[in-house]
DSSP file (Angstrom, degrees, kcal/mol; ACC not computed):
  #  RESIDUE AA STRUCTURE BP1 BP2  ACC     N-H-->O    O-->H-N    N-H-->O    O-->H-N    TCO  KAPPA ALPHA  PHI   PSI    X-CA   Y-CA   Z-CA
    1    1 A M              0   0    0      0, 0.0   129,-0.1     0, 0.0     2,-0.1   0.000 360.0 360.0 360.0 129.9   -0.7   14.3    1.8
    2    2 A A        -     0   0    0      1,-0.1     2,-0.1     0, 0.0    46,-0.0  -0.360 360.0-119.0 -65.5 139.7   -2.3   16.9   -0.5
    3    3 A S        -     0   0    0     -2,-0.1     2,-0.3     2,-0.0    -1,-0.1  -0.473  31.6-171.5 -80.5 152.4   -6.0   16.4   -1.1
    4    4 A S        -     0   0    0     -2,-0.1     4,-0.2     1,-0.1     3,-0.1  -0.942  36.6-117.1-140.2 158.8   -7.3   15.8   -4.5
    5    5 A D    >   +     0   0    0     -2,-0.3     3,-1.3     1,-0.1     4,-0.5   0.874  57.4 159.0 -65.4 -35.7  -10.8   15.6   -6.1
    6    6 A G  G >   -     0   0    0      1,-0.3     3,-1.2     2,-0.2     4,-0.3  -0.146  69.1 -11.2  52.2-138.5  -10.1   12.0   -7.0
    7    7 A L  G >  S+     0   0    0      1,-0.3     3,-1.9     2,-0.2     4,-0.5   0.765 127.7  72.2 -65.7 -25.7  -13.2    9.9   -7.7
    8    8 A S  G X  S+     0   0    0     -3,-1.3     3,-1.1     1,-0.3    -1,-0.3   0.797  87.7  64.0 -62.0 -25.5  -15.5   12.7   -6.3
    9    9 A S  G <  S+     0   0    0     -3,-1.2    -1,-0.3    -4,-0.5    -2,-0.2   0.688  94.9  61.2 -70.7 -15.9  -14.7   14.7   -9.5
   10   10 A L  G <> S-     0   0    0     -3,-1.9     4,-0.8    -4,-0.3    -1,-0.2   0.663 105.9-131.9 -81.2 -16.2  -16.5   12.0  -11.5
   11   11 A G  H <>  -     0   0    0     -3,-1.1     4,-2.8    -4,-0.5     5,-0.3  -0.085  37.5 -63.4  81.3 169.3  -19.8   12.5   -9.7
   12   12 A P  H  > S+     0   0    0      0, 0.0     4,-2.1     0, 0.0     5,-0.2   0.901 136.3  44.4 -59.8 -44.5  -21.9    9.8   -8.2
   13   13 A D  H  > S+     0   0    0      2,-0.2     4,-2.4     1,-0.2     5,-0.2   0.916 115.7  47.2 -68.4 -41.9  -22.6    8.0  -11.5
   14   14 A G  H  X S+     0   0    0     -4,-0.8     4,-2.4     2,-0.2    -1,-0.2   0.902 112.6  49.0 -66.2 -41.0  -19.0    8.2  -12.7
   15   15 A A  H  X S+     0   0    0     -4,-2.8     4,-2.4     2,-0.2    -1,-0.2   0.892 111.8  49.8 -65.5 -39.1  -17.6    7.0   -9.4
   16   16 A S  H  X S+     0   0    0     -4,-2.1     4,-2.3    -5,-0.3    -2,-0.2   0.915 111.5  48.2 -64.9 -43.0  -20.1    4.1   -9.5
   17   17 A A  H  X S+     0   0    0     -4,-2.4     4,-2.6     2,-0.2    -2,-0.2   0.890 111.1  51.3 -64.4 -39.0  -19.1    3.2  -13.0
   18   18 A A  H  X S+     0   0    0     -4,-2.4     4,-2.4     2,-0.2    -2,-0.2   0.918 109.0  50.3 -64.5 -43.0  -15.4    3.4  -12.1
   19   19 A A  H  X S+     0   0    0     -4,-2.4     4,-0.7     2,-0.2    -2,-0.2   0.917 112.6  46.8 -61.9 -43.2  -16.0    1.1   -9.1
   20   20 A R  H >< S+     0   0    0     -4,-2.3     3,-0.9     1,-0.2     4,-0.5   0.921 112.0  51.3 -63.0 -43.3  -17.8   -1.5  -11.3
   21   21 A A  H >< S+     0   0    0     -4,-2.6     3,-1.2     1,-0.3    -2,-0.2   0.884 106.1  53.9 -62.5 -39.5  -15.1   -1.2  -14.0
   22   22 A L  H 3< S+     0   0    0     -4,-2.4    -1,-0.3     1,-0.2    -2,-0.2   0.660 102.8  58.9 -71.8 -14.8  -12.3   -1.8  -11.4
   23   23 A S  T << S+     0   0    0     -3,-0.9    -1,-0.2    -4,-0.7    -2,-0.2   0.569  86.7  94.8 -90.5  -8.2  -14.0   -5.0  -10.3
   24   24 A L  S <  S-     0   0    0     -3,-1.2     5,-0.0    -4,-0.5    -3,-0.0  -0.446  89.9 -90.0 -79.0 155.5  -13.9   -6.7  -13.7
   25   25 A P    >   -     0   0    0      0, 0.0     3,-1.9     0, 0.0     4,-0.2  -0.330  34.2-118.0 -64.5 148.5  -11.1   -9.0  -14.7
   26   26 A A  G >> S+     0   0    0      1,-0.3     3,-1.9     2,-0.2     4,-0.7   0.817 109.6  67.2 -57.7 -34.2   -8.1   -7.4  -16.4
   27   27 A G  G 34 S+     0   0    0      1,-0.3    -1,-0.3     2,-0.2    -3,-0.0   0.664  86.5  71.0 -62.8 -15.8   -8.6   -9.3  -19.6
   28   28 A A  G <4 S+     0   0    0     -3,-1.9    -1,-0.3     1,-0.2    -2,-0.2   0.564 101.7  43.5 -76.1  -7.4  -11.8   -7.4  -20.2
   29   29 A Y  T <4 S-     0   0    0     -3,-1.9     2,-0.4     1,-0.2    -2,-0.2   0.754  73.7-163.4-113.1 -29.6   -9.9   -4.2  -21.0
   30   30 A G  S  < S-     0   0    0     -4,-0.7     2,-0.5     1,-0.1    -1,-0.2  -0.653  73.1 -25.2  72.9-131.7   -6.9   -4.7  -23.2
   31   31 A N  S    S+     0   0    0     -2,-0.4     2,-0.6     4,-0.0    -1,-0.1  -0.697  79.0 165.9-119.4  77.5   -4.8   -1.5  -22.9
   32   32 A D    >>  -     0   0    0     -2,-0.5     4,-1.4     1,-0.1     3,-0.6  -0.841  27.6-157.6-100.5 115.7   -7.2    1.2  -21.9
   33   33 A E  H 3> S+     0   0    0     -2,-0.6     4,-1.9     1,-0.2     5,-0.2   0.830  93.0  60.7 -61.0 -33.2   -5.6    4.4  -20.6
   34   34 A R  H 3> S+     0   0    0      1,-0.2     4,-2.2     2,-0.2    -1,-0.2   0.878 102.1  52.5 -62.8 -36.4   -8.7    5.4  -18.8
   35   35 A L  H <> S+     0   0    0     -3,-0.6     4,-2.6     2,-0.2    -1,-0.2   0.905 106.0  53.4 -65.6 -40.8   -8.4    2.2  -16.7
   36   36 A E  H  X S+     0   0    0     -4,-1.4     4,-2.3     1,-0.2    -1,-0.2   0.893 109.0  49.7 -60.1 -39.3   -4.9    3.1  -15.8
   37   37 A V  H  X S+     0   0    0     -4,-1.9     4,-2.5     2,-0.2    -1,-0.2   0.913 109.8  50.5 -66.0 -42.2   -6.0    6.5  -14.6
   38   38 A M  H  X S+     0   0    0     -4,-2.2     4,-2.4     1,-0.2    -2,-0.2   0.906 110.9  48.9 -62.9 -40.6   -8.8    4.9  -12.5
   39   39 A W  H  X S+     0   0    0     -4,-2.6     4,-2.8     2,-0.2    -1,-0.2   0.906 110.7  51.0 -64.2 -41.0   -6.2    2.5  -10.9
   40   40 A A  H  X S+     0   0    0     -4,-2.3     4,-2.6     2,-0.2    -2,-0.2   0.911 110.7  48.3 -62.9 -41.8   -3.9    5.4  -10.2
   41   41 A V  H  X S+     0   0    0     -4,-2.5     4,-2.7     2,-0.2    -2,-0.2   0.919 112.2  49.3 -63.8 -43.1   -6.8    7.3   -8.5
   42   42 A K  H  X S+     0   0    0     -4,-2.4     4,-2.2     2,-0.2    -2,-0.2   0.924 112.8  46.8 -62.7 -44.5   -7.7    4.2   -6.5
   43   43 A A  H  X S+     0   0    0     -4,-2.8     4,-2.3     2,-0.2    77,-0.4   0.906 113.0  49.5 -64.0 -42.0   -4.1    3.7   -5.4
   44   44 A Y  H  X S+     0   0    0     -4,-2.6     4,-2.6     2,-0.2    -2,-0.2   0.926 110.5  49.8 -62.8 -45.4   -3.7    7.4   -4.5
   45   45 A N  H  X S+     0   0    0     -4,-2.7     4,-2.4     1,-0.2    -2,-0.2   0.901 110.4  50.6 -62.2 -40.8   -7.0    7.4   -2.5
   46   46 A H  H  X S+     0   0    0     -4,-2.2     4,-2.6     2,-0.2    -1,-0.2   0.928 111.1  48.8 -60.9 -45.2   -5.8    4.3   -0.6
   47   47 A A  H  X S+     0   0    0     -4,-2.3     4,-2.7     1,-0.2     5,-0.2   0.909 111.0  50.2 -61.2 -43.4   -2.5    6.0    0.2
   48   48 A E  H  X S+     0   0    0     -4,-2.6     4,-2.2     2,-0.2    -1,-0.2   0.921 111.8  47.1 -63.4 -44.7   -4.2    9.1    1.4
   49   49 A V  H  X S+     0   0    0     -4,-2.4     4,-2.1     2,-0.2    -2,-0.2   0.929 113.6  48.5 -62.8 -45.4   -6.5    7.2    3.7
   50   50 A Y  H  X S+     0   0    0     -4,-2.6     4,-2.5     2,-0.2     5,-0.2   0.924 111.3  48.7 -63.5 -44.1   -3.6    5.1    5.1
   51   51 A F  H  X S+     0   0    0     -4,-2.7     4,-1.3     1,-0.2    -1,-0.2   0.907 111.6  49.9 -64.3 -40.0   -1.4    8.2    5.7
   52   52 A N  H  X S+     0   0    0     -4,-2.2     4,-1.1    -5,-0.2    -1,-0.2   0.877 110.3  52.6 -62.9 -36.4   -4.3   10.0    7.5
   53   53 A L  H >X S+     0   0    0     -4,-2.1     4,-2.2     1,-0.2     3,-0.7   0.948 111.0  43.2 -65.4 -49.9   -4.9    6.9    9.6
   54   54 A I  H 3< S+     0   0    0     -4,-2.5    -1,-0.2     1,-0.2    -2,-0.2   0.686 112.3  56.7 -72.7 -14.4   -1.3    6.5   10.8
   55   55 A S  H 3< S+     0   0    0     -4,-1.3    -1,-0.2    -5,-0.2    -2,-0.2   0.739 118.6  29.9 -81.4 -24.2   -1.2   10.3   11.4
   56   56 A S  H << S+     0   0    0     -4,-1.1     2,-0.4    -3,-0.7    -2,-0.2   0.611 116.6  52.7-114.0 -15.0   -4.2   10.2   13.7
   57   57 A V  S  < S-     0   0    0     -4,-2.2    -1,-0.2    -5,-0.1     5,-0.1  -0.978  92.0-103.6-125.0 135.9   -4.1    6.8   15.4
   58   58 A D    >   -     0   0    0     -2,-0.4     3,-2.3     1,-0.2     4,-0.3  -0.407  33.2-139.3 -56.6 117.3   -1.1    5.3   17.2
   59   59 A P  G >  S+     0   0    0      0, 0.0     3,-1.5     0, 0.0    -1,-0.2   0.738  95.5  70.4 -57.3 -26.0    0.2    2.8   14.6
   60   60 A K  G 3  S+     0   0    0      1,-0.3    -2,-0.1    93,-0.1    90,-0.0   0.717  99.7  50.1 -66.2 -16.3    0.9    0.1   17.2
   61   61 A F  G <  S+     0   0    0     -3,-2.3    -1,-0.3     2,-0.0     2,-0.2   0.472  87.9 110.0 -96.8  -3.3   -2.8   -0.3   17.7
   62   62 A L    <   -     0   0    0     -3,-1.5     2,-0.5    -4,-0.3    88,-0.0  -0.499  47.2-166.3 -78.5 140.2   -3.7   -0.6   14.0
   63   63 A K        -     0   0    0     -2,-0.2     3,-0.1     1,-0.1    -3,-0.0  -0.981   5.5-178.2-122.2 114.5   -4.8   -3.9   12.5
   64   64 A L        +     0   0    0     -2,-0.5     2,-0.3     1,-0.1    -1,-0.1   0.782  67.1   3.7 -87.3 -28.6   -4.6   -3.8    8.7
   65   65 A T  S >  S-     0   0    0     78,-0.1     3,-0.9    47,-0.0    -1,-0.1  -0.895  74.0-106.0-144.2 172.8   -6.0   -7.3    7.9
   66   66 A K  T 3  S+     0   0    0     -2,-0.3     3,-0.2     1,-0.2    46,-0.0   0.627 120.1  52.7 -73.6 -13.5   -7.4  -10.3    9.8
   67   67 A M  T 3>  +     0   0    0      1,-0.2     4,-3.0     2,-0.1     5,-0.3   0.057  66.3 125.6-111.6  23.8   -4.1  -12.0    9.1
   68   68 A D  H <> S+     0   0    0     -3,-0.9     4,-2.8     1,-0.2     5,-0.2   0.882  75.0  50.8 -52.4 -44.7   -1.6   -9.4   10.5
   69   69 A D  H  > S+     0   0    0     -3,-0.2     4,-2.4     1,-0.2    -1,-0.2   0.932 114.7  42.8 -61.9 -46.1    0.1  -11.9   12.8
   70   70 A D  H  > S+     0   0    0      2,-0.2     4,-2.7     1,-0.2     5,-0.3   0.922 114.5  50.3 -65.5 -45.2    0.6  -14.4   10.0
   71   71 A I  H  X S+     0   0    0     -4,-3.0     4,-2.7     1,-0.2    -2,-0.2   0.932 113.1  46.8 -59.6 -45.9    1.7  -11.8    7.5
   72   72 A Y  H  X S+     0   0    0     -4,-2.8     4,-2.8    -5,-0.3     5,-0.2   0.941 114.7  44.5 -63.6 -48.4    4.2  -10.3    9.9
   73   73 A S  H  X S+     0   0    0     -4,-2.4     4,-1.8    -5,-0.2    -1,-0.2   0.907 116.9  45.5 -66.8 -40.0    5.8  -13.6   11.0
   74   74 A T  H  X S+     0   0    0     -4,-2.7     4,-2.1    -5,-0.2    -1,-0.2   0.909 113.9  50.5 -67.3 -41.4    6.0  -15.0    7.4
   75   75 A F  H  X S+     0   0    0     -4,-2.7     4,-3.1    -5,-0.3    -2,-0.2   0.946 112.6  44.7 -60.6 -49.9    7.4  -11.7    6.2
   76   76 A R  H  < S+     0   0    0     -4,-2.8    -1,-0.2     1,-0.2    -2,-0.2   0.815 112.6  52.0 -70.0 -28.9   10.1  -11.5    8.9
   77   77 A A  H  < S+     0   0    0     -4,-1.8     3,-0.4    -5,-0.2    -1,-0.2   0.873 119.1  36.9 -69.4 -36.6   11.0  -15.2    8.4
   78   78 A S  H  < S+     0   0    0     -4,-2.1    -2,-0.2     1,-0.2    -3,-0.2   0.798 132.9  25.3 -84.1 -30.9   11.3  -14.5    4.6
   79   79 A F    ><  +     0   0    0     -4,-3.1     3,-1.7    -5,-0.2    -1,-0.2  -0.336  68.6 146.4-132.3  50.2   12.9  -11.0    4.8
   80   80 A E  T 3  S+     0   0    0     -3,-0.4    -1,-0.1     1,-0.3    -4,-0.1   0.759  77.5  49.4 -61.8 -24.5   14.6  -10.8    8.1
   81   81 A D  T 3  S+     0   0    0     -3,-0.1     2,-0.5     2,-0.1    -1,-0.3   0.423  81.8 115.2 -94.9   0.6   17.3   -8.6    6.7
   82   82 A L    <   -     0   0    0     -3,-1.7     2,-0.8    -6,-0.1    -3,-0.1  -0.613  60.6-142.4 -79.8 119.9   15.0   -6.1    4.9
   83   83 A D        -     0   0    0     -2,-0.5     5,-0.2     1,-0.2    -2,-0.1  -0.715  19.5-178.1 -79.0 110.5   15.3   -2.6    6.4
   84   84 A V        +     0   0    0     -2,-0.8     3,-0.3     1,-0.2    41,-0.2   0.527  68.9  75.4 -91.3  -5.6   11.7   -1.3    6.3
   85   85 A E  S    S+     0   0    0      1,-0.3    40,-2.7    39,-0.1     2,-0.5   0.966 116.9  10.0 -67.6 -51.7   12.5    2.1    7.7
   86   86 A V  B    S-A  124   0A   0     38,-0.2    -1,-0.3    39,-0.1    38,-0.3  -0.929  87.0-151.4-130.2 106.7   14.0    3.3    4.4
   87   87 A L        -     0   0    0     36,-3.1    -3,-0.1    -2,-0.5     3,-0.0  -0.538   8.7-139.4 -82.8 140.4   13.4    0.9    1.6
   88   88 A D    >   -     0   0    0     -2,-0.2     3,-2.1    -5,-0.2     4,-0.4  -0.886  15.6-140.2 -91.8 119.9   15.7    0.5   -1.4
   89   89 A P  T >> S+     0   0    0      0, 0.0     4,-2.5     0, 0.0     3,-1.5   0.805 100.9  63.4 -53.8 -30.4   13.4    0.2   -4.5
   90   90 A D  H 3> S+     0   0    0      1,-0.3     4,-1.4     2,-0.2     7,-0.4   0.797  94.5  60.5 -64.6 -26.7   15.8   -2.5   -5.9
   91   91 A R  H <4 S+     0   0    0     -3,-2.1    -1,-0.3     1,-0.2    -9,-0.0   0.560 116.7  33.0 -76.0  -7.0   14.9   -4.7   -2.9
   92   92 A L  H <4 S+     0   0    0     -3,-1.5    -2,-0.2    -4,-0.4    -1,-0.2   0.697 131.1  24.2-111.7 -33.7   11.3   -4.6   -4.1
   93   93 A K  H  < S+     0   0    0     -4,-2.5    -3,-0.2     4,-0.1    -2,-0.1   0.556  83.4 108.2-122.1 -11.0   11.5   -4.4   -7.9
   94   94 A S  S  X S-     0   0    0     -4,-1.4     4,-2.8    -5,-0.3     5,-0.2  -0.225  80.9-106.7 -65.4 163.9   14.7   -5.8   -9.3
   95   95 A A  H  > S+     0   0    0      1,-0.2     4,-1.8     2,-0.2     5,-0.1   0.905 123.4  48.4 -58.0 -42.0   14.5   -9.2  -11.1
   96   96 A E  H  > S+     0   0    0      1,-0.2     4,-1.7     2,-0.2    -1,-0.2   0.915 111.6  49.2 -64.5 -43.4   16.2  -10.9   -8.2
   97   97 A A  H  > S+     0   0    0     -7,-0.4     4,-2.8     1,-0.2     5,-0.2   0.904 107.8  53.9 -63.9 -41.5   13.8   -9.2   -5.7
   98   98 A K  H  X S+     0   0    0     -4,-2.8     4,-2.3     1,-0.2    -1,-0.2   0.892 107.8  50.8 -61.0 -39.2   10.7  -10.2   -7.7
   99   99 A E  H  < S+     0   0    0     -4,-1.8    -1,-0.2    -5,-0.2    -2,-0.2   0.878 113.2  45.9 -64.5 -37.2   11.9  -13.8   -7.6
  100  100 A R  H  X S+     0   0    0     -4,-1.7     4,-0.6     1,-0.2    -2,-0.2   0.876 116.6  44.0 -72.9 -37.9   12.3  -13.6   -3.8
  101  101 A W  H  X S+     0   0    0     -4,-2.8     4,-2.8     1,-0.2     5,-0.3   0.811  95.6  78.8 -75.9 -31.1    9.0  -11.8   -3.3
  102  102 A R  H  X S+     0   0    0     -4,-2.3     4,-2.9     1,-0.2     5,-0.2   0.878  94.2  44.6 -52.0 -51.7    6.9  -14.1   -5.6
  103  103 A P  H  > S+     0   0    0      0, 0.0     4,-1.5     0, 0.0    -1,-0.2   0.906 115.0  50.2 -61.7 -39.0    6.5  -17.1   -3.2
  104  104 A F  H  X S+     0   0    0     -4,-0.6     4,-0.5     2,-0.2     3,-0.3   0.959 114.9  42.8 -60.6 -50.9    5.7  -14.8   -0.3
  105  105 A C  H >< S+     0   0    0     -4,-2.8     3,-1.6     1,-0.2    -1,-0.2   0.931 112.5  51.7 -62.8 -47.6    3.0  -12.9   -2.3
  106  106 A N  H >< S+     0   0    0     -4,-2.9     3,-1.5     1,-0.3    -1,-0.2   0.758  95.5  71.0 -65.4 -24.4    1.5  -15.9   -3.9
  107  107 A H  H 3< S+     0   0    0     -4,-1.5    -1,-0.3    -3,-0.3    -2,-0.2   0.813  98.4  50.9 -57.5 -29.8    1.1  -17.6   -0.5
  108  108 A Y  T XX S+     0   0    0     -3,-1.6     4,-2.5    -4,-0.5     3,-1.7   0.365  75.9 124.9 -95.4   4.2   -1.7  -15.0    0.2
  109  109 A D  T <4 S+     0   0    0     -3,-1.5     4,-0.1     1,-0.3    -3,-0.0  -0.517  89.0   8.0 -62.9 122.2   -3.6  -15.6   -3.0
  110  110 A G  T 34 S+     0   0    0      2,-0.4    -1,-0.3    -2,-0.3     3,-0.1   0.282 124.4  71.0  85.9 -10.9   -7.1  -16.4   -1.8
  111  111 A L  T <4 S+     0   0    0     -3,-1.7     2,-0.5     1,-0.3    -2,-0.2   0.770  98.3  40.1-103.7 -37.3   -6.3  -15.5    1.8
  112  112 A V  S >< S-     0   0    0     -4,-2.5     3,-1.4   -47,-0.1    -2,-0.4  -0.969  91.6-117.8-117.9 121.2   -5.9  -11.7    1.5
  113  113 A E  T 3  S+     0   0    0     -2,-0.5    -4,-0.0     1,-0.3    -5,-0.0  -0.285  95.5   0.9 -58.5 135.4   -8.5   -9.9   -0.6
  114  114 A D  T >  S+     0   0    0      1,-0.1     3,-2.0     2,-0.1    25,-0.3   0.832  80.5 165.1  57.0  35.9   -6.9   -8.1   -3.6
  115  115 A F  T <  S+     0   0    0     -3,-1.4    25,-2.5     1,-0.3    26,-0.3   0.756  73.3  41.3 -56.7 -27.1   -3.4   -9.3   -2.5
  116  116 A N  T 3  S+     0   0    0     23,-0.2    -1,-0.3    22,-0.2    -2,-0.1   0.255  83.0 125.6-109.6  13.4   -1.9   -8.4   -5.9
  117  117 A Y  S <  S-     0   0    0     -3,-2.0    22,-1.4     1,-0.1     2,-0.2  -0.414  71.8-100.2 -67.0 146.6   -3.6   -5.0   -6.5
  118  118 A G  E     +B  138   0B   0     20,-0.2     2,-0.3    -2,-0.1    20,-0.2  -0.520  50.5 175.1 -68.9 132.7   -1.2   -2.2   -7.2
  119  119 A T  E     -B  137   0B   0     18,-3.2    18,-3.1    -2,-0.2     2,-0.4  -0.983  30.7-115.8-141.7 147.0   -0.7    0.0   -4.1
  120  120 A L  E     -B  136   0B   0    -77,-0.4     2,-0.4    -2,-0.3    16,-0.2  -0.698  30.2-170.4 -87.4 136.6    1.5    2.9   -3.3
  121  121 A L  E     -B  135   0B   0     14,-2.7    14,-2.5    -2,-0.4     2,-0.3  -0.991  22.4-124.8-128.9 133.1    4.2    2.4   -0.6
  122  122 A R  E     -B  134   0B   0     -2,-0.4    12,-0.3    12,-0.2     3,-0.1  -0.584  12.4-154.8 -73.2 135.3    6.3    5.1    1.1
  123  123 A L  S    S+     0   0    0     10,-2.1   -36,-3.1    -2,-0.3     2,-0.6   0.920  88.4  40.7 -76.5 -45.4   10.0    4.3    0.7
  124  124 A D  B >  S-A   86   0A   0      9,-0.3     3,-1.8   -38,-0.3    -1,-0.2  -0.924  76.6-154.9-104.6 115.0   11.1    6.3    3.8
  125  125 A C  T 3  S+     0   0    0    -40,-2.7    33,-0.2    -2,-0.6    -1,-0.1   0.612  89.3  64.5 -70.4 -10.2    8.5    5.7    6.6
  126  126 A R  T 3  S+     0   0    0    -41,-0.3    -1,-0.3    31,-0.1     2,-0.2   0.566  99.6  65.9 -85.0  -7.7    9.2    9.0    8.3
  127  127 A K  S <  S-     0   0    0     -3,-1.8    31,-0.1     1,-0.1     3,-0.1  -0.718  82.5-109.6-117.2 163.4    8.0   11.0    5.2
  128  128 A D        -     0   0    0     -2,-0.2     2,-0.5     1,-0.1    -4,-0.2  -0.178  52.7 -75.0 -76.4 173.7    4.7   11.6    3.4
  129  129 A Y        +     0   0    0     -7,-0.1     2,-0.3   -82,-0.1    -1,-0.1  -0.651  66.5 153.3 -72.5 121.1    3.9   10.2    0.0
  130  130 A T    >   -     0   0    0     -2,-0.5     3,-0.6  -129,-0.1     4,-0.1  -0.899  59.4 -99.0-138.6 169.6    5.7   12.2   -2.7
  131  131 A E  G >  S+     0   0    0     -2,-0.3     3,-0.7     1,-0.2    -1,-0.1   0.903 125.5  43.2 -57.7 -41.5    6.9   11.3   -6.1
  132  132 A D  G 3  S+     0   0    0      1,-0.2    -1,-0.2    -3,-0.0    -3,-0.0   0.644 116.0  48.5 -79.2 -15.0   10.4   10.6   -4.9
  133  133 A N  G <  S+     0   0    0     -3,-0.6   -10,-2.1   -10,-0.1     2,-0.4   0.063  96.7  86.9-113.4  23.8    9.3    8.7   -1.8
  134  134 A T  E <   -B  122   0B   0     -3,-0.7     2,-0.3   -12,-0.3   -12,-0.2  -0.974  46.3-175.4-132.8 139.1    6.8    6.3   -3.4
  135  135 A A  E     -B  121   0B   0    -14,-2.5   -14,-2.7    -2,-0.4     2,-0.7  -0.952  27.4-126.2-125.1 149.4    7.0    2.9   -5.0
  136  136 A F  E     +B  120   0B   0     -2,-0.3     2,-0.2   -16,-0.2   -16,-0.2  -0.872  46.4 155.9 -96.1 115.8    4.2    1.0   -6.7
  137  137 A V  E     -B  119   0B   0    -18,-3.1   -18,-3.2    -2,-0.7     2,-0.1  -0.740  46.2 -81.0-131.6 175.3    3.9   -2.5   -5.1
  138  138 A T  E  >  -B  118   0B   0     -2,-0.2     4,-2.2   -20,-0.2     3,-0.3  -0.459  43.1-112.7 -76.6 157.9    1.4   -5.2   -4.6
  139  139 A R  H  > S+     0   0    0    -22,-1.4     4,-3.0   -25,-0.3   -23,-0.2   0.879 117.1  54.1 -59.6 -39.4   -1.1   -4.9   -1.8
  140  140 A I  H  > S+     0   0    0    -25,-2.5     4,-2.5     2,-0.2    -1,-0.2   0.858 107.6  50.5 -68.4 -32.3    0.5   -7.8    0.1
  141  141 A Q  H  > S+     0   0    0    -26,-0.3     4,-2.6    -3,-0.3     5,-0.3   0.927 110.8  50.0 -65.4 -43.4    3.9   -6.2   -0.1
  142  142 A F  H  X S+     0   0    0     -4,-2.2     4,-3.0     1,-0.2     5,-0.3   0.952 112.4  47.0 -56.4 -51.1    2.3   -3.0    1.3
  143  143 A F  H  X S+     0   0    0     -4,-3.0     4,-2.8     1,-0.2     5,-0.3   0.932 112.2  49.9 -58.5 -46.6    0.7   -4.9    4.1
  144  144 A A  H  X S+     0   0    0     -4,-2.5     4,-1.9     1,-0.2    -1,-0.2   0.934 116.2  40.8 -58.7 -48.8    3.9   -6.8    5.0
  145  145 A V  H  X S+     0   0    0     -4,-2.6     4,-2.7     2,-0.2    -1,-0.2   0.930 118.2  45.4 -68.2 -45.7    6.0   -3.6    5.1
  146  146 A E  H  X S+     0   0    0     -4,-3.0     4,-2.5    -5,-0.3    -2,-0.2   0.858 111.3  51.9 -71.7 -34.0    3.4   -1.4    6.9
  147  147 A I  H  X S+     0   0    0     -4,-2.8     4,-2.7    -5,-0.3     5,-0.2   0.931 112.5  47.7 -63.3 -43.5    2.5   -4.1    9.5
  148  148 A A  H  X S+     0   0    0     -4,-1.9     4,-2.5    -5,-0.3     6,-0.3   0.933 111.6  49.7 -61.5 -45.8    6.3   -4.4   10.2
  149  149 A R  H  <>S+     0   0    0     -4,-2.7     5,-2.0     1,-0.2     6,-1.1   0.911 113.2  46.8 -60.3 -42.2    6.7   -0.7   10.4
  150  150 A N  H ><5S+     0   0    0     -4,-2.5     3,-1.0     1,-0.2    -2,-0.2   0.934 116.1  43.4 -65.9 -46.0    3.7   -0.4   12.8
  151  151 A R  H 3<5S+     0   0    0     -4,-2.7    -2,-0.2     1,-0.2    -1,-0.2   0.804 114.4  50.1 -71.0 -29.7    4.9   -3.3   15.0
  152  152 A E  T 3<5S-     0   0    0     -4,-2.5    -1,-0.2    -5,-0.2    -2,-0.2   0.341 113.7-115.6 -93.0   6.9    8.5   -2.2   15.1
  153  153 A G  T X 5S+     0   0    0     -3,-1.0     3,-0.7    -4,-0.2     4,-0.3   0.603  78.4 125.6  76.1  12.4    7.5    1.4   16.0
  154  154 A L  T > < +     0   0    0     -5,-2.0     3,-0.6    -6,-0.3     4,-0.2   0.767  68.7  54.3 -79.1 -25.1    8.8    3.0   12.8
  155  155 A N  T >> S+     0   0    0     -6,-1.1     4,-1.7     1,-0.2     3,-0.6   0.479  82.7  91.3 -84.8  -1.4    5.6    4.7   11.9
  156  156 A N  H <> S+     0   0    0     -3,-0.7     4,-3.4    -7,-0.3     5,-0.3   0.839  76.2  64.6 -60.1 -31.9    5.5    6.4   15.3
  157  157 A A  H <> S+     0   0    0     -3,-0.6     4,-2.1    -4,-0.3    -1,-0.2   0.893 103.8  45.6 -59.9 -40.4    7.4    9.4   13.8
  158  158 A V  H <> S+     0   0    0     -3,-0.6     4,-2.3   -33,-0.2     5,-0.2   0.945 115.7  46.1 -67.6 -47.8    4.5   10.2   11.5
  159  159 A F  H  X S+     0   0    0     -4,-1.7     4,-2.6     1,-0.2    -2,-0.2   0.933 115.5  45.3 -60.6 -48.1    2.0    9.8   14.3
  160  160 A E  H  X S+     0   0    0     -4,-3.4     4,-2.1     2,-0.2    -1,-0.2   0.869 111.8  52.9 -66.3 -36.7    4.0   11.9   16.8
  161  161 A S  H  X S+     0   0    0     -4,-2.1     4,-0.7    -5,-0.3    -1,-0.2   0.932 115.1  39.9 -63.4 -46.5    4.7   14.6   14.2
  162  162 A K  H  X S+     0   0    0     -4,-2.3     4,-0.5     1,-0.2     3,-0.4   0.862 114.8  53.5 -71.9 -36.1    1.1   15.0   13.3
  163  163 A S  H >< S+     0   0    0     -4,-2.6     3,-0.8    -5,-0.2    -2,-0.2   0.868 105.3  53.6 -67.0 -37.1    0.0   14.7   17.0
  164  164 A S  H 3< S+     0   0    0     -4,-2.1    -1,-0.2     1,-0.2    -2,-0.2   0.723 104.9  55.4 -72.4 -19.9    2.4   17.5   18.2
  165  165 A K  H 3<        0   0    0     -4,-0.7    -1,-0.2    -3,-0.4    -2,-0.2   0.602 360.0 360.0 -85.5 -12.4    0.9   19.9   15.6
  166  166 A S    <<        0   0    0     -3,-0.8    -1,-0.2    -4,-0.5    -2,-0.1   0.474 360.0 360.0 -77.8 360.0   -2.6   19.5   16.9
């Protein structure tokens, strides 16, 4: 994943102000374009950290939350037919998909911090984050898919690819 200045380009005071701003309730902002940029930077930074993590640590040993076991079992019970290796965006974002995902996601309200924050998810787990290989999803959807990929050995391709280049 290409590196970017991200929040560091804001300087210490700007980054601190951005962090405070992102912790306020959404109703406090209206429709502020600067906030959208800050959310995009936060989502990008999260994606970069996660990709670096699965590139350097064997994914089968990763624990993304304190509730990984519950998230995985509930996810697979609810979405046993979902192919997480290469995701179809319609299975995440269509009106029908949103209705199917809603009960799963809302189950984690109050259980998983920031469960509904916007997060970037790779569509094809063998590839890096790119414009064509990325979807914007809720954090709990990200956790569900990535925990499944890690447990099912699908993120091994990224780890092995990066490990063999070292």
